[in-house]
C-alpha positions in Angstrom: 0.0 0.0 0.0 2.9 2.3 0.5 3.9 2.4 -3.1 0.3 2.7 -4.2 -0.1 5.8 -1.9 3.0 7.3 -3.4 1.6 6.7 -6.9 -1.5 8.6 -5.8 0.7 11.6 -5.0 1.4 11.1 -1.2 4.3 13.3 -0.1 4.6 11.6 3.3 4.2 8.2 4.9 2.8 7.5 8.4 1.2 4.2 9.5 -1.8 3.9 11.7 -0.5 1.7 14.4 1.7 -1.2 15.3 -0.6 -2.2 18.1 -4.2 -1.5 19.0 -6.8 -3.4 21.0 -7.5 -6.0 18.4 -4.3 -6.2 16.3 -0.6 -6.6 17.0 2.0 -6.3 14.3 4.2 -8.8 16.2 1.6 -11.5 15.4 2.5 -11.1 11.7 6.3 -11.7 11.3 6.2 -11.8 7.5 4.4 -8.4 7.4 6.8 -7.0 10.0 9.8 -8.2 7.9 8.4 -6.5 4.9 7.8 -3.3 6.7 11.4 -3.2 7.7 12.6 -3.3 4.1 10.5 -0.2 3.2 12.6 2.2 5.3 15.9 1.8 3.3 13.9 1.6 0.0 12.1 4.9 0.6 15.3 6.5 1.8 17.1 5.5 -1.4 14.5 7.0 -3.7 13.3 9.9 -1.5 15.0 12.6 -3.6 13.0 11.5 -6.7 9.8 11.1 -4.7 10.0 14.6 -3.2 11.7 16.5 -6.0 10.8 14.6 -9.2 7.8 15.1 -11.3 5.3 12.2 -11.0 3.5 11.2 -14.2 1.0 8.3 -14.0 1.2 5.7 -16.7 -2.0 4.3 -18.3 -1.7 0.5 -18.0 -5.2 -0.1 -19.2 -6.1 -2.1 -16.1 -7.9 -1.3 -13.0 -5.8 -3.9 -11.2 -2.4 -2.5 -12.0 -1.2 1.1 -11.4 2.1 2.6 -12.5 3.9 5.9 -12.4 7.2 7.5 -13.2 9.1 10.1 -11.3 11.5 12.2 -13.4 14.3 14.6 -12.6 16.8 16.0 -15.2 19.3 13.2 -14.8 17.3 10.3 -13.3 13.9 8.6 -13.6 12.2 5.9 -11.5 9.2 3.8 -12.5 7.0 1.9 -10.0 4.4 -0.7 -11.0 1.9 -2.1 -8.5 -0.4 -5.1 -8.9 -3.4 -4.3 -6.6 -5.0 -7.7 -7.1 -4.6 -11.1 -5.5 -4.1 -12.6 -9.0 -1.1 -12.6 -11.3 -1.5 -9.8 -14.0 -0.1 -9.8 -17.5 1.2 -6.3 -18.3 2.7 -4.5 -21.2 3.4 -0.9 -20.2 4.5 1.7 -22.7 7.4 3.7 -21.1 7.3 7.4 -22.2 10.6 8.8 -23.4 13.7 7.2 -24.9 15.6 5.1 -22.4 18.4 2.7 -23.3 18.3 0.8 -20.0 15.9 -0.1 -17.2 17.1 -2.0 -14.2 15.6 -3.1 -11.0 16.7 -0.8 -8.2 16.2 -3.1 -5.2 17.7 -6.6 -4.9 14.9 -7.8 -2.5 12.1 -6.9 -4.9 11.2 -9.0 -7.9 12.1 -7.9 -11.4 10.0 -10.1 -13.6 9.2 -7.6 -16.3 11.3 -7.4 -19.5 12.2 -4.1 -21.2 12.0 -4.1 -25.0 11.2 -1.4 -27.5 10.1 1.1 -24.8 7.8 -1.4 -23.2 8.0 -3.3 -19.9 6.2 -6.6 -20.3 5.6 -9.7 -18.4 3.7 -11.2 -15.4 3.3 -9.2 -12.2 2.8 -11.3 -9.1 -0.2 -10.9 -6.9 0.1 -7.7 -4.8 3.5 -7.3 -6.5 5.6 -4.1 -6.6 8.4 -3.6 -9.0 10.7 -0.6 -8.9 13.0 0.3 -11.8 15.7 3.0 -12.5 15.7 4.3 -16.0 18.8 5.5 -17.9 18.8 7.6 -21.1 
């Protein structure tokens, strides 16, 4: 949900709670481990998120959202599958880029870049983050 919120234009992130009367994050170790990876990820891309220009990308699917943050020397694309099912995607990347690479080792990079398109299968609730080079 963090990347989905950022794609919707959020400029900050704050989570509701780690503990309330009916729910404790410590009861969900997989979720807690995933939360811990977000801090270094967001820190690594914070300059682009805060200073870059966000353009949403039409993916022709209500189940997948994508956007690209651009600064003069750097661009970042984020693709989010909002569904519990694998989604086949073919996303036209605006601009001329010679290379797209996955920016985080712990995140999947299942999509393939060819002729200004990222295509492939996006896992259920999957998030893929790529750096673009001109």
